[in-house]
Biopython code that builds the backbone (N, CA, C, O; Angstrom):
import numpy as np
from Bio.PDB.StructureBuilder import StructureBuilder

atoms = [
    (1, "MET", "N", (0.961, -1.038, -0.106)),
    (1, "MET", "CA", (0.048, 0.169, 0.110)),
    (1, "MET", "C", (0.772, 1.471, 0.036)),
    (1, "MET", "O", (1.567, 1.817, 0.910)),
    (2, "SER", "N", (0.507, 2.147, -0.954)),
    (2, "SER", "CA", (1.210, 3.495, -0.943)),
    (2, "SER", "C", (0.806, 4.165, 0.333)),
    (2, "SER", "O", (-0.249, 4.034, 0.954)),
    (3, "ALA", "N", (1.956, 4.985, 0.633)),
    (3, "ALA", "CA", (1.707, 6.155, 1.847)),
    (3, "ALA", "C", (0.919, 7.344, 1.244)),
    (3, "ALA", "O", (-0.007, 7.823, 1.898)),
    (4, "ASN", "N", (1.179, 7.747, 0.263)),
    (4, "ASN", "CA", (0.692, 8.823, -0.524)),
    (4, "ASN", "C", (-1.063, 8.691, -0.783)),
    (4, "ASN", "O", (-1.816, 9.620, -1.076)),
    (5, "ARG", "N", (-1.447, 7.159, -0.561)),
    (5, "ARG", "CA", (-2.884, 7.098, -0.345)),
    (5, "ARG", "C", (-3.833, 7.661, 0.585)),
    (5, "ARG", "O", (-3.432, 7.659, 1.749)),
    (6, "PRO", "N", (-4.943, 8.127, 0.395)),
    (6, "PRO", "CA", (-5.665, 8.725, 1.388)),
    (6, "PRO", "C", (-5.921, 7.402, 2.484)),
    (6, "PRO", "O", (-6.237, 6.239, 2.232)),
    (7, "VAL", "N", (-5.676, 8.017, 3.670)),
    (7, "VAL", "CA", (-6.205, 6.608, 4.839)),
    (7, "VAL", "C", (-7.603, 5.855, 4.639)),
    (7, "VAL", "O", (-7.501, 4.630, 4.701)),
    (8, "TYR", "N", (-9.089, 6.432, 4.375)),
    (8, "TYR", "CA", (-9.993, 5.687, 4.444)),
    (8, "TYR", "C", (-9.604, 4.559, 3.031)),
    (8, "TYR", "O", (-10.128, 3.445, 3.046)),
    (9, "LEU", "N", (-8.882, 4.862, 2.126)),
    (9, "LEU", "CA", (-8.453, 3.808, 1.068)),
    (9, "LEU", "C", (-7.702, 2.668, 1.249)),
    (9, "LEU", "O", (-7.874, 1.527, 0.819)),
    (10, "ARG", "N", (-6.506, 3.330, 2.226)),
    (10, "ARG", "CA", (-5.836, 2.251, 2.604)),
    (10, "ARG", "C", (-6.422, 1.294, 3.441)),
    (10, "ARG", "O", (-6.225, 0.090, 3.279)),
    (11, "LEU", "N", (-7.325, 1.881, 4.570)),
    (11, "LEU", "CA", (-7.999, 1.196, 5.513)),
    (11, "LEU", "C", (-8.760, -0.097, 4.843)),
    (11, "LEU", "O", (-8.649, -1.285, 5.143)),
    (12, "ARG", "N", (-9.642, 0.585, 3.743)),
    (12, "ARG", "CA", (-10.504, 0.250, 2.957)),
    (12, "ARG", "C", (-9.804, -1.316, 2.110)),
    (12, "ARG", "O", (-10.513, -2.297, 1.886)),
    (13, "ASP", "N", (-8.569, -1.254, 1.808)),
    (13, "ASP", "CA", (-7.559, -2.039, 1.324)),
    (13, "ASP", "C", (-7.326, -3.268, 2.306)),
    (13, "ASP", "O", (-7.391, -4.414, 1.862)),
    (14, "GLU", "N", (-7.072, -3.034, 3.557)),
    (14, "GLU", "CA", (-6.880, -3.439, 4.458)),
    (14, "GLU", "C", (-8.126, -4.607, 5.070)),
    (14, "GLU", "O", (-7.768, -5.706, 5.494)),
    (15, "ILE", "N", (-9.422, -4.243, 5.045)),
    (15, "ILE", "CA", (-10.487, -4.578, 4.987)),
    (15, "ILE", "C", (-10.810, -5.692, 4.096)),
    (15, "ILE", "O", (-11.428, -6.717, 4.379)),
    (16, "CYS", "N", (-10.210, -5.279, 2.779)),
    (16, "CYS", "CA", (-10.612, -6.141, 1.610)),
    (16, "CYS", "C", (-9.865, -7.334, 1.650)),
    (16, "CYS", "O", (-10.219, -8.390, 1.126)),
    (17, "ALA", "N", (-8.851, -7.152, 2.264)),
    (17, "ALA", "CA", (-7.643, -7.927, 1.951)),
    (17, "ALA", "C", (-8.164, -9.244, 3.120)),
    (17, "ALA", "O", (-8.275, -10.426, 2.797)),
    (18, "ALA", "N", (-8.473, -8.598, 4.719)),
    (18, "ALA", "CA", (-8.876, -9.405, 5.435)),
    (18, "ALA", "C", (-10.461, -10.373, 4.920)),
    (18, "ALA", "O", (-10.660, -11.521, 5.317)),
    (19, "ILE", "N", (-11.146, -9.840, 4.270)),
    (19, "ILE", "CA", (-12.585, -10.593, 3.337)),
    (19, "ILE", "C", (-11.803, -11.975, 2.678)),
    (19, "ILE", "O", (-11.881, -13.146, 3.052)),
    (20, "LEU", "N", (-10.932, -11.309, 1.427)),
    (20, "LEU", "CA", (-10.440, -12.029, 0.749)),
    (20, "LEU", "C", (-9.284, -13.496, 1.408)),
    (20, "LEU", "O", (-9.015, -14.553, 0.838)),
    (21, "ASP", "N", (-8.821, -12.982, 2.786)),
    (21, "ASP", "CA", (-8.148, -14.134, 3.338)),
    (21, "ASP", "C", (-8.889, -14.877, 4.165)),
    (21, "ASP", "O", (-8.403, -15.900, 4.647)),
    (22, "GLY", "N", (-10.220, -14.470, 4.470)),
    (22, "GLY", "CA", (-11.122, -15.329, 4.879)),
    (22, "GLY", "C", (-11.205, -15.058, 6.669)),
    (22, "GLY", "O", (-11.606, -15.826, 7.544)),
    (23, "VAL", "N", (-10.634, -13.600, 6.781)),
    (23, "VAL", "CA", (-10.593, -13.313, 8.335)),
    (23, "VAL", "C", (-12.030, -13.189, 8.563)),
    (23, "VAL", "O", (-12.601, -13.768, 9.487)),
    (24, "TYR", "N", (-12.486, -12.593, 7.900)),
    (24, "TYR", "CA", (-14.112, -11.774, 7.513)),
    (24, "TYR", "C", (-14.944, -12.800, 6.643)),
    (24, "TYR", "O", (-15.182, -12.349, 5.522)),
    (25, "PRO", "N", (-15.370, -13.876, 6.841)),
    (25, "PRO", "CA", (-15.816, -14.654, 5.795)),
    (25, "PRO", "C", (-17.317, -13.956, 5.584)),
    (25, "PRO", "O", (-17.720, -12.957, 6.180)),
    (26, "GLU", "N", (-18.046, -14.740, 4.580)),
    (26, "GLU", "CA", (-19.462, -14.422, 4.508)),
    (26, "GLU", "C", (-20.235, -14.468, 5.583)),
    (26, "GLU", "O", (-20.069, -15.521, 6.199)),
    (27, "GLY", "N", (-21.068, -13.704, 6.093)),
    (27, "GLY", "CA", (-21.993, -13.431, 7.315)),
    (27, "GLY", "C", (-21.107, -13.392, 8.482)),
    (27, "GLY", "O", (-21.561, -13.927, 9.493)),
    (28, "ALA", "N", (-19.982, -12.890, 8.552)),
    (28, "ALA", "CA", (-19.061, -12.500, 9.619)),
    (28, "ALA", "C", (-19.472, -10.806, 10.018)),
    (28, "ALA", "O", (-19.841, -9.985, 9.179)),
    (29, "MET", "N", (-19.339, -10.588, 11.208)),
    (29, "MET", "CA", (-19.555, -9.328, 11.543)),
    (29, "MET", "C", (-18.366, -8.717, 11.421)),
    (29, "MET", "O", (-17.347, -9.369, 11.651)),
    (30, "LEU", "N", (-18.273, -7.090, 10.964)),
    (30, "LEU", "CA", (-16.938, -6.669, 11.001)),
    (30, "LEU", "C", (-17.022, -6.165, 12.283)),
    (30, "LEU", "O", (-17.997, -6.153, 13.034)),
    (31, "PRO", "N", (-15.224, -5.498, 12.564)),
    (31, "PRO", "CA", (-15.446, -4.679, 13.974)),
    (31, "PRO", "C", (-15.936, -3.579, 13.618)),
    (31, "PRO", "O", (-15.777, -3.101, 12.495)),
    (32, "SER", "N", (-16.783, -2.899, 14.811)),
    (32, "SER", "CA", (-17.533, -1.849, 14.930)),
    (32, "SER", "C", (-16.320, -0.575, 14.403)),
    (32, "SER", "O", (-15.093, -0.679, 14.407)),
    (33, "VAL", "N", (-17.138, 0.565, 13.988)),
    (33, "VAL", "CA", (-16.343, 1.716, 13.460)),
    (33, "VAL", "C", (-15.222, 1.951, 14.535)),
    (33, "VAL", "O", (-14.016, 1.809, 14.334)),
    (34, "ARG", "N", (-15.825, 2.337, 15.722)),
    (34, "ARG", "CA", (-14.772, 2.743, 16.832)),
    (34, "ARG", "C", (-13.973, 1.814, 17.201)),
    (34, "ARG", "O", (-12.882, 2.162, 17.653)),
    (35, "ALA", "N", (-14.267, 0.538, 17.118)),
    (35, "ALA", "CA", (-12.771, -0.512, 17.692)),
    (35, "ALA", "C", (-12.403, -0.858, 16.312)),
    (35, "ALA", "O", (-11.689, -1.861, 16.320)),
    (36, "TYR", "N", (-12.623, -0.405, 15.127)),
    (36, "TYR", "CA", (-11.814, -0.830, 14.128)),
    (36, "TYR", "C", (-10.565, 0.441, 14.092)),
    (36, "TYR", "O", (-9.344, 0.370, 13.947)),
    (37, "ALA", "N", (-11.381, 1.452, 14.271)),
    (37, "ALA", "CA", (-10.485, 2.878, 14.301)),
    (37, "ALA", "C", (-9.281, 2.887, 15.453)),
    (37, "ALA", "O", (-8.122, 3.141, 15.126)),
    (38, "ALA", "N", (-9.715, 2.539, 17.050)),
    (38, "ALA", "CA", (-9.131, 2.394, 17.640)),
    (38, "ALA", "C", (-7.649, 1.296, 17.318)),
    (38, "ALA", "O", (-6.479, 1.602, 17.546)),
    (39, "SER", "N", (-8.011, 0.364, 16.903)),
    (39, "SER", "CA", (-6.902, -0.774, 16.311)),
    (39, "SER", "C", (-6.146, -0.004, 15.336)),
    (39, "SER", "O", (-4.933, 0.127, 15.498)),
    (40, "GLN", "N", (-6.581, 0.379, 14.606)),
    (40, "GLN", "CA", (-5.860, 1.338, 13.396)),
    (40, "GLN", "C", (-5.253, 2.498, 13.907)),
    (40, "GLN", "O", (-4.281, 2.985, 13.330)),
    (41, "GLY", "N", (-5.739, 3.003, 14.957)),
    (41, "GLY", "CA", (-4.946, 4.654, 15.052)),
    (41, "GLY", "C", (-5.879, 5.669, 14.299)),
    (41, "GLY", "O", (-5.608, 6.858, 14.129)),
    (42, "ALA", "N", (-6.807, 5.148, 13.950)),
    (42, "ALA", "CA", (-7.398, 6.363, 12.985)),
    (42, "ALA", "C", (-8.833, 6.715, 13.639)),
    (42, "ALA", "O", (-9.455, 6.247, 14.592)),
    (43, "ASN", "N", (-9.061, 7.650, 12.793)),
    (43, "ASN", "CA", (-10.315, 8.489, 13.012)),
    (43, "ASN", "C", (-11.577, 8.060, 12.696)),
    (43, "ASN", "O", (-11.783, 7.944, 11.488)),
    (44, "PRO", "N", (-12.494, 7.787, 13.444)),
    (44, "PRO", "CA", (-13.974, 6.953, 13.526)),
    (44, "PRO", "C", (-14.545, 7.221, 12.234)),
    (44, "PRO", "O", (-15.086, 6.309, 11.609)),
    (45, "LEU", "N", (-14.470, 8.468, 11.748)),
    (45, "LEU", "CA", (-14.972, 9.078, 10.290)),
    (45, "LEU", "C", (-14.104, 8.764, 9.384)),
    (45, "LEU", "O", (-14.668, 8.813, 8.291)),
    (46, "THR", "N", (-12.902, 8.434, 9.272)),
    (46, "THR", "CA", (-12.121, 7.949, 8.249)),
    (46, "THR", "C", (-12.621, 6.466, 8.365)),
    (46, "THR", "O", (-13.174, 6.138, 7.315)),
    (47, "VAL", "N", (-12.609, 5.600, 9.174)),
    (47, "VAL", "CA", (-13.243, 4.077, 9.010)),
    (47, "VAL", "C", (-14.665, 4.045, 8.349)),
    (47, "VAL", "O", (-15.115, 3.343, 7.443)),
    (48, "ALA", "N", (-15.293, 5.174, 9.207)),
    (48, "ALA", "CA", (-16.459, 5.325, 8.757)),
    (48, "ALA", "C", (-16.905, 5.172, 6.834)),
    (48, "ALA", "O", (-17.626, 4.353, 6.263)),
    (49, "LYS", "N", (-16.127, 6.312, 6.307)),
    (49, "LYS", "CA", (-16.109, 6.288, 5.111)),
    (49, "LYS", "C", (-15.479, 5.468, 4.338)),
    (49, "LYS", "O", (-15.621, 5.633, 3.126)),
    (50, "ALA", "N", (-14.529, 4.257, 4.873)),
    (50, "ALA", "CA", (-14.299, 2.818, 4.320)),
    (50, "ALA", "C", (-15.298, 2.454, 4.355)),
    (50, "ALA", "O", (-15.958, 2.512, 3.318)),
    (51, "TYR", "N", (-15.869, 1.922, 5.527)),
    (51, "TYR", "CA", (-17.226, 1.049, 5.453)),
    (51, "TYR", "C", (-18.275, 1.472, 4.763)),
    (51, "TYR", "O", (-19.112, 0.649, 4.392)),
    (52, "GLN", "N", (-18.422, 2.896, 4.458)),
    (52, "GLN", "CA", (-19.691, 3.219, 3.891)),
    (52, "GLN", "C", (-19.474, 2.750, 2.118)),
    (52, "GLN", "O", (-20.457, 2.606, 1.392)),
    (53, "GLN", "N", (-18.174, 2.574, 1.659)),
    (53, "GLN", "CA", (-17.969, 2.312, 0.376)),
    (53, "GLN", "C", (-18.359, 0.541, 0.083)),
    (53, "GLN", "O", (-18.928, -0.011, -0.860)),
    (54, "PHE", "N", (-17.796, 0.040, 1.284)),
    (54, "PHE", "CA", (-18.376, -1.180, 1.230)),
    (54, "PHE", "C", (-19.846, -1.487, 1.272)),
    (54, "PHE", "O", (-20.312, -2.480, 0.713)),
    (55, "GLN", "N", (-20.468, -0.744, 1.846)),
    (55, "GLN", "CA", (-21.762, -0.938, 1.910)),
    (55, "GLN", "C", (-22.555, -0.295, 0.469)),
    (55, "GLN", "O", (-23.455, -0.871, -0.142)),
    (56, "ASP", "N", (-21.994, 0.961, 0.144)),
    (56, "ASP", "CA", (-22.614, 0.965, -0.998)),
    (56, "ASP", "C", (-22.284, -0.071, -2.272)),
    (56, "ASP", "O", (-23.070, -0.258, -3.201)),
    (57, "GLU", "N", (-20.974, -0.710, -2.140)),
    (57, "GLU", "CA", (-20.692, -1.252, -3.434)),
    (57, "GLU", "C", (-21.772, -2.780, -2.905)),
    (57, "GLU", "O", (-21.470, -3.683, -3.686)),
    (58, "GLY", "N", (-22.734, -3.231, -2.000)),
    (58, "GLY", "CA", (-23.195, -4.125, -1.297)),
    (58, "GLY", "C", (-22.563, -5.447, -1.061)),
    (58, "GLY", "O", (-22.922, -6.596, -1.320)),
    (59, "LEU", "N", (-21.349, -4.858, -0.402)),
    (59, "LEU", "CA", (-20.358, -5.778, -0.337)),
    (59, "LEU", "C", (-20.318, -6.061, 1.659)),
    (59, "LEU", "O", (-19.571, -6.924, 2.121)),
    (60, "VAL", "N", (-21.059, -5.351, 2.415)),
    (60, "VAL", "CA", (-21.517, -5.396, 3.547)),
    (60, "VAL", "C", (-23.104, -4.952, 3.492)),
    (60, "VAL", "O", (-23.687, -4.128, 2.787)),
    (61, "THR", "N", (-23.590, -5.896, 4.596)),
    (61, "THR", "CA", (-24.963, -5.371, 4.740)),
    (61, "THR", "C", (-25.126, -4.906, 6.326)),
    (61, "THR", "O", (-24.228, -5.204, 7.115)),
    (62, "VAL", "N", (-26.220, -4.215, 6.746)),
    (62, "VAL", "CA", (-25.884, -3.297, 7.994)),
    (62, "VAL", "C", (-27.489, -3.779, 8.725)),
    (62, "VAL", "O", (-28.566, -3.664, 8.140)),
    (63, "GLN", "N", (-27.350, -4.171, 9.726)),
    (63, "GLN", "CA", (-28.609, -4.516, 10.886)),
    (63, "GLN", "C", (-28.367, -3.465, 12.045)),
    (63, "GLN", "O", (-27.502, -3.602, 12.911)),
    (64, "ARG", "N", (-29.151, -2.510, 11.960)),
    (64, "ARG", "CA", (-29.379, -1.490, 13.090)),
    (64, "ARG", "C", (-29.295, -1.983, 13.999)),
    (64, "ARG", "O", (-29.996, -2.955, 14.282)),
    (65, "GLY", "N", (-28.128, -1.331, 15.016)),
    (65, "GLY", "CA", (-28.048, -1.496, 16.369)),
    (65, "GLY", "C", (-27.223, -2.718, 16.419)),
    (65, "GLY", "O", (-27.054, -2.933, 17.620)),
    (66, "ILE", "N", (-26.694, -3.521, 15.813)),
    (66, "ILE", "CA", (-26.037, -4.457, 15.540)),
    (66, "ILE", "C", (-24.892, -4.532, 15.001)),
    (66, "ILE", "O", (-23.939, -4.891, 15.692)),
    (67, "GLY", "N", (-24.746, -4.253, 13.826)),
    (67, "GLY", "CA", (-23.417, -3.878, 12.875)),
    (67, "GLY", "C", (-22.917, -4.210, 11.922)),
    (67, "GLY", "O", (-23.838, -5.019, 11.808)),
    (68, "MET", "N", (-22.288, -4.407, 11.015)),
    (68, "MET", "CA", (-22.149, -4.767, 9.584)),
    (68, "MET", "C", (-21.491, -5.932, 9.251)),
    (68, "MET", "O", (-20.435, -6.231, 9.807)),
    (69, "PHE", "N", (-22.081, -6.732, 8.269)),
    (69, "PHE", "CA", (-21.983, -8.055, 8.152)),
    (69, "PHE", "C", (-21.407, -8.244, 6.534)),
    (69, "PHE", "O", (-21.852, -7.666, 5.542)),
    (70, "VAL", "N", (-20.308, -9.211, 6.587)),
    (70, "VAL", "CA", (-19.900, -9.308, 5.248)),
    (70, "VAL", "C", (-21.370, -10.169, 4.234)),
    (70, "VAL", "O", (-22.009, -11.165, 4.575)),
    (71, "ALA", "N", (-21.511, -9.401, 3.068)),
    (71, "ALA", "CA", (-22.288, -10.075, 2.473)),
    (71, "ALA", "C", (-22.465, -11.268, 1.727)),
    (71, "ALA", "O", (-21.425, -11.411, 1.085)),
    (72, "PRO", "N", (-23.168, -12.104, 1.506)),
    (72, "PRO", "CA", (-23.262, -13.278, 0.517)),
    (72, "PRO", "C", (-22.674, -12.677, -0.623)),
    (72, "PRO", "O", (-22.887, -11.553, -1.079)),
    (73, "GLY", "N", (-21.766, -13.721, -1.103)),
    (73, "GLY", "CA", (-20.863, -13.315, -2.731)),
    (73, "GLY", "C", (-20.318, -12.042, -2.444)),
    (73, "GLY", "O", (-20.579, -11.150, -3.251)),
    (74, "ALA", "N", (-19.610, -11.769, -1.455)),
    (74, "ALA", "CA", (-18.994, -10.433, -1.284)),
    (74, "ALA", "C", (-17.434, -10.785, -1.661)),
    (74, "ALA", "O", (-16.803, -10.112, -2.476)),
    (75, "GLN", "N", (-16.935, -11.822, -1.030)),
    (75, "GLN", "CA", (-15.690, -12.717, -1.437)),
    (75, "GLN", "C", (-15.129, -12.880, -2.372)),
    (75, "GLN", "O", (-13.963, -12.603, -2.653)),
    (76, "ALA", "N", (-16.472, -13.684, -3.354)),
    (76, "ALA", "CA", (-16.208, -13.582, -5.058)),
    (76, "ALA", "C", (-16.338, -12.406, -5.527)),
    (76, "ALA", "O", (-15.914, -12.430, -6.682)),
    (77, "ALA", "N", (-16.657, -11.504, -5.281)),
    (77, "ALA", "CA", (-17.093, -10.151, -6.044)),
    (77, "ALA", "C", (-15.720, -9.332, -6.123)),
    (77, "ALA", "O", (-15.082, -8.896, -7.081)),
    (78, "LEU", "N", (-15.493, -9.290, -4.580)),
    (78, "LEU", "CA", (-14.105, -8.644, -4.404)),
    (78, "LEU", "C", (-12.814, -9.388, -5.175)),
    (78, "LEU", "O", (-11.967, -8.724, -5.772)),
    (79, "ARG", "N", (-12.778, -10.580, -5.103)),
    (79, "ARG", "CA", (-11.729, -11.186, -6.019)),
    (79, "ARG", "C", (-11.704, -10.916, -7.482)),
    (79, "ARG", "O", (-10.737, -10.573, -8.162)),
    (80, "THR", "N", (-12.961, -11.133, -7.858)),
    (80, "THR", "CA", (-13.231, -10.744, -9.727)),
    (80, "THR", "C", (-12.708, -9.381, -9.886)),
    (80, "THR", "O", (-12.025, -9.092, -10.869)),
    (81, "ARG", "N", (-13.103, -8.198, -8.613)),
    (81, "ARG", "CA", (-12.588, -6.940, -9.079)),
    (81, "ARG", "C", (-11.123, -6.696, -8.445)),
    (81, "ARG", "O", (-10.511, -5.758, -8.955)),
    (82, "GLU", "N", (-10.641, -7.212, -7.682)),
    (82, "GLU", "CA", (-9.501, -7.323, -7.515)),
    (82, "GLU", "C", (-8.207, -7.890, -8.571)),
    (82, "GLU", "O", (-7.186, -7.244, -8.808)),
    (83, "ARG", "N", (-8.481, -9.026, -9.032)),
    (83, "ARG", "CA", (-8.025, -9.720, -9.895)),
    (83, "ARG", "C", (-7.870, -8.370, -11.021)),
    (83, "ARG", "O", (-6.855, -7.688, -11.164)),
    (84, "ALA", "N", (-9.004, -8.230, -11.660)),
    (84, "ALA", "CA", (-9.190, -7.304, -12.888)),
    (84, "ALA", "C", (-8.055, -6.013, -12.690)),
    (84, "ALA", "O", (-7.129, -5.798, -13.472)),
    (85, "ALA", "N", (-8.408, -5.080, -11.246)),
    (85, "ALA", "CA", (-7.464, -4.184, -11.028)),
    (85, "ALA", "C", (-5.965, -4.576, -10.910)),
    (85, "ALA", "O", (-5.116, -3.728, -11.185)),
    (86, "PHE", "N", (-5.599, -5.834, -10.510)),
    (86, "PHE", "CA", (-4.350, -6.113, -10.533)),
    (86, "PHE", "C", (-3.674, -6.552, -11.902)),
    (86, "PHE", "O", (-2.474, -6.312, -12.034)),
    (87, "LEU", "N", (-4.442, -7.249, -13.039)),
    (87, "LEU", "CA", (-4.028, -7.046, -13.932)),
    (87, "LEU", "C", (-4.001, -5.720, -14.892)),
    (87, "LEU", "O", (-3.406, -5.507, -15.949)),
    (88, "ARG", "N", (-4.662, -5.114, -14.302)),
    (88, "ARG", "CA", (-5.055, -3.762, -15.069)),
    (88, "ARG", "C", (-3.902, -2.715, -14.806)),
    (88, "ARG", "O", (-3.356, -1.979, -15.628)),
    (89, "GLU", "N", (-3.698, -2.823, -13.599)),
    (89, "GLU", "CA", (-2.839, -1.740, -12.913)),
    (89, "GLU", "C", (-1.235, -2.447, -12.545)),
    (89, "GLU", "O", (-0.132, -1.961, -12.794)),
    (90, "GLU", "N", (-1.433, -3.222, -12.146)),
    (90, "GLU", "CA", (-0.302, -3.885, -11.886)),
    (90, "GLU", "C", (0.692, -4.793, -12.482)),
    (90, "GLU", "O", (1.905, -4.583, -12.504)),
    (91, "TRP", "N", (0.152, -5.702, -12.908)),
    (91, "TRP", "CA", (0.722, -6.638, -13.882)),
    (91, "TRP", "C", (1.562, -5.857, -15.238)),
    (91, "TRP", "O", (2.550, -6.516, -15.563)),
    (92, "PRO", "N", (1.422, -4.986, -15.817)),
    (92, "PRO", "CA", (1.976, -4.588, -16.992)),
    (92, "PRO", "C", (3.540, -4.247, -16.250)),
    (92, "PRO", "O", (4.595, -4.467, -16.844)),
    (93, "ASP", "N", (3.475, -3.727, -14.980)),
    (93, "ASP", "CA", (4.835, -3.244, -14.619)),
    (93, "ASP", "C", (5.720, -4.550, -14.460)),
    (93, "ASP", "O", (6.792, -4.676, -15.053)),
    (94, "ILE", "N", (5.193, -5.509, -13.619)),
    (94, "ILE", "CA", (5.844, -6.830, -13.284)),
    (94, "ILE", "C", (6.270, -7.326, -14.733)),
    (94, "ILE", "O", (7.483, -7.451, -14.900)),
    (95, "ALA", "N", (5.437, -7.625, -15.803)),
    (95, "ALA", "CA", (5.562, -7.891, -17.092)),
    (95, "ALA", "C", (6.503, -7.823, -17.648)),
    (95, "ALA", "O", (7.234, -8.754, -17.986)),
    (96, "LEU", "N", (6.701, -6.132, -17.926)),
    (96, "LEU", "CA", (7.805, -5.448, -18.263)),
    (96, "LEU", "C", (9.307, -6.122, -17.173)),
    (96, "LEU", "O", (10.117, -6.897, -17.682)),
    (97, "ARG", "N", (9.411, -5.758, -16.000)),
    (97, "ARG", "CA", (10.283, -6.127, -15.201)),
    (97, "ARG", "C", (11.136, -7.717, -15.406)),
    (97, "ARG", "O", (12.323, -8.040, -15.445)),
    (98, "MET", "N", (9.811, -8.470, -15.509)),
    (98, "MET", "CA", (9.947, -9.848, -16.330)),
    (98, "MET", "C", (11.072, -10.095, -17.387)),
    (98, "MET", "O", (12.018, -10.882, -17.348)),
    (99, "ARG", "N", (10.685, -9.175, -18.362)),
    (99, "ARG", "CA", (11.232, -9.353, -19.778)),
    (99, "ARG", "C", (12.561, -8.729, -19.557)),
    (99, "ARG", "O", (13.532, -9.247, -20.108)),
    (100, "ARG", "N", (12.704, -7.771, -18.880)),
    (100, "ARG", "CA", (14.040, -6.805, -18.769)),
    (100, "ARG", "C", (15.232, -7.988, -18.245)),
    (100, "ARG", "O", (16.355, -8.189, -18.708)),
    (101, "LEU", "N", (14.546, -8.649, -17.143)),
    (101, "LEU", "CA", (15.212, -9.447, -16.158)),
    (101, "LEU", "C", (15.721, -11.096, -16.879)),
    (101, "LEU", "O", (16.582, -11.938, -16.625)),
    (102, "GLY", "N", (14.765, -10.941, -17.754)),
    (102, "GLY", "CA", (14.787, -12.344, -18.459)),
    (102, "GLY", "C", (14.033, -13.619, -17.718)),
    (102, "GLY", "O", (14.346, -14.809, -17.773)),
    (103, "LEU", "N", (13.352, -13.229, -17.276)),
    (103, "LEU", "CA", (12.488, -14.312, -16.069)),
    (103, "LEU", "C", (11.076, -14.826, -16.905)),
    (103, "LEU", "O", (10.523, -14.155, -17.776)),
    (104, "THR", "N", (10.758, -15.786, -16.567)),
    (104, "THR", "CA", (9.689, -16.630, -17.311)),
    (104, "THR", "C", (9.055, -17.067, -16.084)),
    (104, "THR", "O", (9.634, -17.236, -15.011)),
    (105, "LEU", "N", (7.552, -17.273, -16.373)),
    (105, "LEU", "CA", (6.372, -17.703, -15.615)),
    (105, "LEU", "C", (6.899, -18.703, -14.883)),
    (105, "LEU", "O", (6.779, -18.752, -13.659)),
    (106, "ALA", "N", (7.648, -19.752, -15.725)),
    (106, "ALA", "CA", (8.459, -20.873, -15.230)),
    (106, "ALA", "C", (9.214, -20.578, -13.798)),
    (106, "ALA", "O", (8.958, -20.998, -12.669)),
    (107, "ASP", "N", (9.937, -19.958, -14.134)),
    (107, "ASP", "CA", (11.037, -19.359, -13.099)),
    (107, "ASP", "C", (10.154, -18.631, -11.793)),
    (107, "ASP", "O", (10.502, -18.808, -10.626)),
    (108, "LEU", "N", (9.207, -17.962, -12.094)),
    (108, "LEU", "CA", (8.440, -17.816, -10.728)),
    (108, "LEU", "C", (8.039, -18.953, -10.080)),
    (108, "LEU", "O", (8.128, -19.209, -8.879)),
    (109, "ALA", "N", (7.466, -19.796, -11.215)),
    (109, "ALA", "CA", (6.509, -20.972, -10.339)),
    (109, "ALA", "C", (7.757, -21.942, -9.467)),
    (109, "ALA", "O", (7.514, -22.657, -8.495)),
    (110, "GLU", "N", (9.072, -21.748, -10.083)),
    (110, "GLU", "CA", (10.150, -22.669, -9.314)),
    (110, "GLU", "C", (10.252, -21.966, -7.992)),
    (110, "GLU", "O", (10.364, -22.545, -6.911)),
    (111, "ASN", "N", (10.199, -20.536, -8.190)),
    (111, "ASN", "CA", (10.460, -20.061, -6.494)),
    (111, "ASN", "C", (9.369, -19.620, -5.959)),
    (111, "ASN", "O", (9.432, -18.705, -5.138)),
    (112, "ALA", "N", (8.097, -20.216, -6.343)),
    (112, "ALA", "CA", (7.137, -19.476, -5.557)),
    (112, "ALA", "C", (7.022, -20.575, -4.038)),
    (112, "ALA", "O", (6.276, -20.267, -3.108)),
]
sb = StructureBuilder()
sb.init_structure("model")
sb.init_model(0)
sb.init_chain("A")
sb.init_seg("    ")
for serial, (resi, resn, name, xyz) in enumerate(atoms, 1):
    if name == "N":
        sb.init_residue(resn, " ", resi, " ")
    sb.init_atom(name, np.array(xyz, "f"), 0.0, 1.0, " ", f" {name:<3s}", serial, name[0])
structure = sb.get_structure()
């Protein structure tokens, strides 16, 4: 994560990674805004902005007075979106560097 990205986007990326990694599986309750803000040393309004993006995208559901829960299908939707973003934004630079270094996919698989 880049340090020059807005904090709410960095927090959003961390939550996204936790959903993809299964830390918060579908149906799991996310930490409250205050609890997550405290654990990250962030302003609760910043965390609320990150959470709101997930809500706007349909990746979490809200149960008033209870909390936010990972929506059914959220992990698959995030995986699809993150794969597309990786291929569009990160892979071209990686592929270029591999060509410059004479690396092949087999080389990567061998060292994985």
